[in-house]
MDTraj code that builds the backbone (N, CA, C; nanometers):
import mdtraj as md
import numpy as np

residues = "MET GLY GLU PRO ASP ARG ARG ARG ARG ARG ALA GLN GLY ALA LEU GLU THR GLN VAL LEU ALA ALA LEU HIS GLU ALA GLU GLY PRO VAL THR ALA GLY TRP VAL GLN GLU ARG LEU ALA ALA GLY LEU ALA TYR THR THR VAL MET THR VAL LEU ALA ARG LEU LEU ALA LYS ARG ALA VAL THR ARG ARG ARG GLU GLY ARG SER PHE VAL TRP LEU PRO ALA ALA ASP GLU ALA GLY LEU ALA ALA LEU LYS MET ARG ARG VAL LEU ASP GLY GLU ARG ASP ARG ARG ALA VAL LEU ALA SER PHE VAL THR ALA LEU PRO GLU GLY ASP GLU GLN LEU LEU ARG GLU LEU LEU ASP ARG THR GLY ALA GLU GLY".split()
xyz = np.array([
    [0.0884, -0.1224, -0.0093],
    [0.0045, 0.0074, -0.0040],
    [0.0809, 0.1333, -0.0022],
    [0.0586, 0.2185, -0.0910],
    [0.1478, 0.3205, -0.1063],
    [0.0940, 0.4353, -0.0104],
    [0.1845, 0.5620, -0.0173],
    [0.1561, 0.6680, 0.0566],
    [0.0236, 0.7289, 0.0054],
    [-0.0026, 0.7454, -0.1219],
    [-0.1345, 0.8143, -0.1677],
    [-0.2436, 0.7338, -0.1018],
    [-0.2398, 0.6103, -0.0864],
    [-0.3556, 0.5379, -0.0435],
    [-0.3780, 0.5747, 0.1197],
    [-0.2627, 0.5840, 0.1880],
    [-0.2861, 0.6172, 0.3370],
    [-0.3313, 0.7618, 0.3334],
    [-0.2885, 0.8478, 0.2598],
    [-0.3503, 0.9978, 0.2605],
    [-0.4724, 0.9929, 0.2309],
    [-0.5282, 0.9290, 0.1286],
    [-0.6858, 0.9174, 0.0851],
    [-0.7599, 0.8557, 0.2098],
    [-0.6990, 0.7493, 0.2757],
    [-0.7841, 0.6945, 0.3965],
    [-0.7853, 0.8052, 0.4977],
    [-0.6822, 0.8784, 0.5268],
    [-0.6915, 0.9864, 0.6393],
    [-0.7841, 1.0863, 0.6121],
    [-0.7723, 1.1319, 0.4660],
    [-0.8747, 1.2302, 0.4452],
    [-1.0146, 1.1850, 0.4573],
    [-1.0478, 1.0613, 0.4118],
    [-1.1677, 1.0101, 0.4253],
    [-1.2138, 0.9956, 0.5574],
    [-1.1237, 0.9559, 0.6429],
    [-1.1497, 0.9654, 0.7997],
    [-1.1775, 1.0845, 0.8709],
    [-1.1219, 1.1914, 0.8219],
    [-1.1254, 1.3289, 0.8664],
    [-1.2628, 1.3716, 0.8226],
    [-1.3200, 1.3425, 0.7050],
    [-1.4429, 1.3810, 0.6549],
    [-1.5432, 1.3008, 0.7361],
    [-1.5222, 1.1726, 0.7578],
    [-1.6346, 1.0888, 0.8435],
    [-1.6385, 1.1529, 0.9890],
    [-1.5115, 1.2003, 1.0446],
    [-1.5194, 1.2681, 1.1650],
    [-1.5993, 1.3947, 1.1587],
    [-1.5806, 1.4731, 1.0593],
    [-1.6543, 1.6086, 1.0550],
    [-1.7973, 1.5799, 1.0398],
    [-1.8360, 1.4833, 0.9725],
    [-1.9910, 1.4483, 0.9342],
    [-2.0533, 1.4014, 1.0790],
    [-1.9784, 1.3018, 1.1477],
    [-2.0318, 1.2547, 1.2737],
    [-2.0492, 1.3649, 1.3650],
    [-1.9283, 1.4496, 1.3682],
    [-1.9478, 1.5689, 1.4585],
    [-2.0906, 1.6574, 1.4482],
    [-2.0975, 1.6879, 1.3127],
    [-2.2187, 1.7554, 1.2745],
    [-2.3389, 1.6752, 1.3264],
    [-2.3436, 1.5657, 1.3051],
    [-2.4726, 1.4738, 1.3488],
    [-2.4889, 1.4889, 1.5063],
    [-2.3762, 1.4925, 1.5752],
    [-2.3880, 1.5064, 1.7213],
    [-2.4459, 1.6211, 1.7543],
    [-2.4011, 1.7426, 1.6946],
    [-2.4436, 1.8621, 1.7194],
    [-2.5962, 1.8983, 1.6864],
    [-2.6515, 1.8031, 1.5982],
    [-2.7828, 1.8275, 1.5833],
    [-2.8817, 1.7862, 1.7022],
    [-3.0045, 1.8529, 1.6845],
    [-3.0962, 1.8192, 1.8004],
    [-3.1771, 1.6896, 1.7737],
    [-3.1637, 1.6407, 1.6553],
    [-3.2401, 1.5168, 1.6188],
    [-3.1988, 1.4832, 1.4783],
    [-3.2830, 1.3910, 1.4105],
    [-3.2466, 1.3505, 1.2727],
    [-3.2400, 1.4805, 1.1945],
    [-3.1300, 1.4522, 1.1095],
    [-3.1128, 1.5676, 1.0051],
    [-3.0932, 1.5104, 0.8684],
    [-3.1164, 1.6057, 0.7643],
    [-3.0890, 1.5627, 0.6207],
    [-2.9463, 1.5849, 0.5800],
    [-2.9085, 1.5066, 0.4601],
    [-2.7691, 1.5423, 0.4287],
    [-2.7457, 1.6675, 0.4072],
    [-2.8432, 1.7488, 0.3358],
    [-2.8360, 1.8878, 0.3144],
    [-2.8038, 1.9648, 0.4386],
    [-2.8542, 1.9343, 0.5592],
    [-2.8304, 1.9985, 0.6683],
    [-2.6832, 1.9734, 0.7001],
    [-2.6378, 1.8554, 0.6881],
    [-2.4962, 1.8284, 0.7441],
    [-2.4077, 1.9018, 0.6285],
    [-2.4380, 1.9094, 0.5158],
    [-2.3687, 1.9851, 0.4235],
    [-2.3499, 2.1393, 0.4450],
    [-2.4577, 2.1877, 0.4824],
    [-2.4333, 2.3202, 0.5412],
    [-2.3701, 2.3592, 0.6447],
    [-2.3596, 2.2571, 0.7368],
    [-2.2813, 2.2732, 0.8604],
    [-2.1247, 2.2598, 0.8507],
    [-2.0877, 2.1909, 0.7420],
    [-1.9441, 2.1509, 0.7115],
    [-1.8651, 2.2756, 0.6627],
    [-1.7574, 2.3222, 0.7234],
    [-1.6856, 2.4307, 0.6753],
    [-1.6056, 2.4065, 0.5448],
    [-1.5860, 2.2766, 0.5124],
    [-1.5192, 2.2398, 0.3845],
    [-1.5861, 2.2834, 0.2586],
    [-1.7001, 2.3139, 0.2659],
    [-1.7884, 2.3586, 0.1342],
    [-1.7904, 2.2314, 0.0441],
    [-1.8209, 2.1090, 0.1012],
    [-1.8225, 1.9952, 0.0220],
    [-1.9527, 1.9733, -0.0707],
    [-1.9395, 1.9091, -0.1706],
    [-2.0513, 1.8847, -0.2495],
    [-2.1562, 1.8031, -0.1956],
    [-2.2631, 1.8130, -0.2168],
    [-2.3840, 1.7232, -0.1575],
    [-2.3565, 1.5754, -0.1923],
    [-2.2948, 1.5322, -0.3049],
    [-2.2733, 1.4067, -0.3448],
    [-2.1577, 1.3410, -0.2515],
    [-2.0760, 1.4333, -0.2125],
    [-1.9512, 1.3970, -0.1269],
    [-1.9991, 1.3550, 0.0177],
    [-2.0893, 1.4490, 0.0601],
    [-2.1567, 1.4319, 0.1819],
    [-2.2453, 1.3004, 0.1795],
    [-2.3301, 1.2643, 0.0883],
    [-2.3959, 1.1480, 0.0554],
    [-2.2951, 1.0095, 0.0739],
    [-2.1810, 1.0323, -0.0113],
    [-2.0911, 0.9275, -0.0075],
    [-2.0275, 0.9031, 0.1494],
    [-1.9981, 1.0059, 0.2176],
    [-1.9410, 0.9776, 0.3377],
    [-2.0487, 0.9198, 0.4304],
    [-2.1827, 0.9774, 0.4202],
    [-2.2804, 0.9163, 0.4957],
    [-2.3059, 0.7575, 0.4581],
    [-2.2962, 0.7201, 0.3370],
    [-2.3109, 0.5874, 0.2967],
    [-2.2193, 0.5020, 0.3506],
    [-2.0691, 0.5455, 0.3502],
    [-1.9726, 0.4879, 0.4141],
    [-1.9804, 0.4597, 0.5730],
    [-2.0370, 0.5638, 0.6352],
    [-2.0639, 0.5630, 0.7953],
    [-2.1738, 0.4551, 0.8240],
    [-2.2750, 0.4649, 0.7232],
    [-2.3880, 0.3716, 0.7355],
    [-2.3267, 0.2111, 0.7130],
    [-2.2518, 0.2094, 0.6187],
    [-2.1934, 0.0567, 0.5928],
    [-2.1080, 0.0180, 0.7373],
    [-2.0583, 0.1125, 0.7943],
    [-1.9724, 0.1012, 0.9122],
    [-2.0569, 0.0962, 1.0354],
    [-2.1788, 0.1068, 1.0325],
    [-2.2809, 0.1041, 1.1323],
    [-2.2509, 0.2340, 1.2313],
    [-2.2134, 0.3316, 1.1752],
    [-2.1540, 0.4570, 1.2803],
    [-2.2708, 0.5462, 1.2759],
    [-2.3777, 0.5453, 1.1650],
    [-2.4943, 0.6243, 1.1546],
    [-2.6009, 0.5352, 1.1131],
    [-2.7264, 0.5936, 1.1561],
    [-2.8565, 0.5255, 1.1074],
    [-2.9384, 0.6252, 1.0227],
    [-3.0366, 0.5882, 0.9534],
    [-3.0990, 0.6619, 0.8770],
    [-3.2513, 0.6165, 0.8649],
    [-3.3539, 0.7012, 0.8348],
    [-3.4938, 0.6457, 0.8069],
    [-3.5311, 0.7351, 0.7059],
    [-3.6277, 0.6918, 0.6457],
    [-3.7009, 0.7616, 0.5203],
    [-3.8043, 0.8656, 0.5724],
    [-3.7892, 0.9794, 0.5480],
    [-3.8935, 1.0881, 0.5887],
    [-3.9308, 1.1496, 0.4578],
    [-4.0511, 1.1189, 0.3988],
    [-4.0985, 1.1840, 0.2596],
    [-4.0127, 1.1140, 0.1633],
    [-3.9461, 1.2036, 0.0890],
    [-3.8791, 1.1566, -0.0298],
    [-3.7280, 1.1408, -0.0115],
    [-3.6897, 1.1714, 0.0975],
    [-3.5434, 1.1557, 0.1530],
    [-3.5219, 1.0952, 0.2747],
    [-3.3952, 1.0859, 0.3126],
    [-3.3631, 1.0167, 0.4413],
    [-3.3206, 1.1166, 0.5468],
    [-3.3393, 1.0843, 0.6714],
    [-3.2862, 1.1676, 0.7771],
    [-3.1676, 1.0868, 0.8461],
    [-3.0611, 1.1422, 0.9029],
    [-2.9544, 1.0769, 0.9669],
    [-2.9353, 1.0934, 1.0967],
    [-2.8848, 1.0107, 1.1640],
    [-2.8572, 1.0166, 1.3123],
    [-2.7269, 0.9333, 1.3499],
    [-2.6279, 0.9732, 1.4363],
    [-2.5444, 0.9018, 1.4917],
    [-2.5781, 0.7809, 1.5566],
    [-2.5138, 0.6675, 1.5217],
    [-2.5534, 0.5477, 1.5988],
    [-2.4875, 0.5331, 1.7248],
    [-2.3903, 0.6146, 1.7525],
    [-2.3176, 0.6099, 1.8982],
    [-2.3314, 0.7365, 1.9660],
    [-2.2758, 0.7255, 2.0906],
    [-2.2773, 0.8557, 2.1706],
    [-2.1226, 0.9138, 2.1592],
    [-2.0903, 0.9922, 2.2314],
    [-1.9495, 1.0661, 2.2229],
    [-1.8422, 0.9566, 2.2461],
    [-1.8708, 0.8722, 2.3409],
    [-1.7655, 0.7675, 2.3747],
    [-1.7588, 0.6871, 2.2531],
    [-1.8592, 0.6399, 2.1717],
    [-1.8654, 0.5594, 2.0454],
    [-1.7907, 0.6571, 1.9562],
    [-1.7995, 0.7753, 1.9237],
    [-1.7350, 0.8450, 1.8258],
    [-1.5980, 0.8503, 1.8614],
    [-1.5626, 0.8531, 1.9706],
    [-1.4097, 0.8625, 2.0035],
    [-1.3517, 0.7117, 1.9667],
    [-1.4284, 0.6158, 2.0083],
    [-1.3759, 0.4866, 1.9677],
    [-1.3683, 0.4695, 1.8254],
    [-1.4514, 0.5285, 1.7451],
    [-1.4496, 0.5142, 1.6109],
    [-1.3242, 0.5849, 1.5529],
    [-1.2872, 0.6833, 1.6075],
    [-1.1678, 0.7836, 1.5681],
    [-1.0414, 0.6872, 1.6012],
    [-1.0341, 0.6190, 1.7303],
    [-0.9335, 0.5536, 1.7625],
    [-0.9078, 0.4447, 1.6543],
    [-1.0274, 0.3685, 1.6240],
    [-1.0092, 0.2730, 1.5200],
    [-0.9674, 0.3200, 1.3848],
    [-1.0011, 0.4264, 1.3525],
    [-0.9579, 0.4632, 1.2124],
    [-0.7877, 0.5043, 1.2273],
    [-0.7467, 0.5675, 1.3204],
    [-0.6188, 0.5815, 1.3338],
    [-0.5498, 0.4491, 1.3232],
    [-0.5927, 0.3424, 1.4001],
    [-0.5315, 0.2114, 1.4161],
    [-0.5307, 0.1589, 1.2612],
    [-0.6473, 0.1656, 1.2078],
    [-0.6605, 0.1097, 1.0560],
    [-0.5566, 0.1780, 0.9726],
    [-0.5194, 0.2919, 0.9901],
    [-0.4281, 0.3697, 0.9109],
    [-0.2781, 0.3118, 0.9184],
    [-0.2504, 0.2328, 1.0171],
    [-0.1225, 0.2044, 1.0593],
    [-0.0939, 0.0752, 0.9940],
    [0.0478, 0.0450, 0.9473],
    [0.0913, -0.0820, 0.8994],
    [0.0930, -0.1971, 1.0043],
    [0.1621, -0.1555, 1.1111],
    [0.1946, -0.2456, 1.2173],
    [0.1086, -0.2411, 1.3478],
    [-0.0186, -0.2929, 1.3277],
    [-0.1141, -0.2745, 1.4332],
    [-0.0807, -0.3325, 1.5705],
    [0.0183, -0.4328, 1.5714],
    [0.0493, -0.4874, 1.6823],
    [0.1486, -0.3869, 1.7653],
    [0.2289, -0.3168, 1.6940],
    [0.3457, -0.2123, 1.7461],
    [0.2658, -0.0935, 1.8104],
    [0.1601, -0.0471, 1.7233],
    [0.0912, 0.0724, 1.7728],
    [0.0071, 0.0328, 1.9006],
    [-0.0530, -0.0840, 1.8995],
    [-0.1317, -0.1331, 2.0206],
    [-0.0331, -0.1365, 2.1485],
    [0.0788, -0.1937, 2.1187],
    [0.1906, -0.2129, 2.2245],
    [0.2302, -0.0904, 2.2814],
    [0.2506, 0.0124, 2.1864],
    [0.2930, 0.1434, 2.2392],
    [0.1679, 0.2240, 2.3090],
    [0.0498, 0.2127, 2.2575],
    [-0.0649, 0.2558, 2.3358],
    [-0.0682, 0.2239, 2.4668],
    [-0.0567, 0.0734, 2.4868],
    [-0.0819, 0.0169, 2.6098],
    [0.0325, 0.0517, 2.7072],
    [0.1554, 0.0558, 2.6643],
    [0.2804, 0.0969, 2.7412],
    [0.2600, 0.2508, 2.7842],
    [0.2058, 0.3240, 2.7137],
    [0.1943, 0.4657, 2.7557],
    [0.0848, 0.4887, 2.8422],
    [-0.0032, 0.4109, 2.8672],
    [-0.1266, 0.4437, 2.9529],
    [-0.0889, 0.4542, 3.0993],
    [-0.1421, 0.5495, 3.1578],
    [-0.1347, 0.5577, 3.3160],
    [-0.1774, 0.4223, 3.3798],
    [-0.1194, 0.4108, 3.4857],
    [-0.1677, 0.2901, 3.5663],
    [-0.3129, 0.2496, 3.5879],
    [-0.3746, 0.3663, 3.6157],
    [-0.5302, 0.3546, 3.6411],
    [-0.5843, 0.3051, 3.5166],
    [-0.5519, 0.3651, 3.3991],
    [-0.6225, 0.3339, 3.2610],
    [-0.5867, 0.2143, 3.2234],
    [-0.4528, 0.1580, 3.2517],
    [-0.4023, 0.0096, 3.2150],
    [-0.4743, -0.0836, 3.2813],
    [-0.5087, -0.0713, 3.4083],
    [-0.5875, -0.1574, 3.5026],
    [-0.7388, -0.1706, 3.4357],
    [-0.7947, -0.0493, 3.3966],
    [-0.9289, -0.0340, 3.3420],
    [-0.9260, -0.1258, 3.2153],
    [-0.8319, -0.1027, 3.1357],
    [-0.8243, -0.1696, 3.0014],
    [-0.8215, -0.3258, 3.0314],
    [-0.7405, -0.3646, 3.1166],
    [-0.7311, -0.5041, 3.1598],
    [-0.8675, -0.5682, 3.2000],
    [-0.9231, -0.4806, 3.2923],
    [-1.0673, -0.5504, 3.3238],
    [-1.1671, -0.5453, 3.2068],
    [-1.1609, -0.4268, 3.1293],
    [-1.2574, -0.4430, 3.0132],
    [-1.2214, -0.5603, 2.9170],
    [-1.0998, -0.5872, 2.9036],
    [-1.0356, -0.6891, 2.8148],
    [-1.0992, -0.8202, 2.8769],
    [-1.0749, -0.8330, 3.0083],
    [-1.1050, -0.9742, 3.0802],
    [-1.2598, -0.9850, 3.0625],
    [-1.3454, -0.8881, 3.0926],
    [-1.4860, -0.9005, 3.0928],
    [-1.5203, -0.9268, 2.9415],
    [-1.4662, -0.8523, 2.8345],
    [-1.5105, -0.8831, 2.7145],
    [-1.4696, -1.0303, 2.6662],
    [-1.3763, -1.0832, 2.7065],
    [-1.3217, -1.2173, 2.6881],
    [-1.4170, -1.3305, 2.7447],
    [-1.4727, -1.2978, 2.8742],
    [-1.5391, -1.3826, 2.9412],
    [-1.6925, -1.3928, 2.8703],
    [-1.7316, -1.2693, 2.8098],
    [-1.8496, -1.2725, 2.7678],
    [-1.8566, -1.3286, 2.6148],
    [-1.7311, -1.3366, 2.5545],
    [-1.7155, -1.4066, 2.3973],
    [-1.7343, -1.5420, 2.4163],
])
top = md.Topology()
chain = top.add_chain()
for i, resn in enumerate(residues, 1):
    res = top.add_residue(resn, chain, resSeq=i)
    for name in ("N", "CA", "C"):
        top.add_atom(name, md.element.get_by_symbol(name[0]), res)
traj = md.Trajectory(xyz[None], top)
């Protein structure tokens, strides 16, 4: 995978983050046009729709039909949005193991213990 692919993924991830942030600012379900108006990047409507479709495929947003169009909602709360950002960063790296090892090593002791407890609980549920 070359450097242009990595830059394209990061640009897509940044757009997804901006769209999700706009959806979180909304008081409820909103149209793609509403999202487009909120983004400072001046993106085309089709670009916003493409980003929303990618987020839908990732289950980061939900939609429902209202009239002839769809309205969109974030599927997760702020913690879910932060987790999505973390996964995106991890997905953009070649050596996931090294990134995760570095992350865990840099955690403060209390966070490291919390992560261990969460991993133990998740393993027991699986």
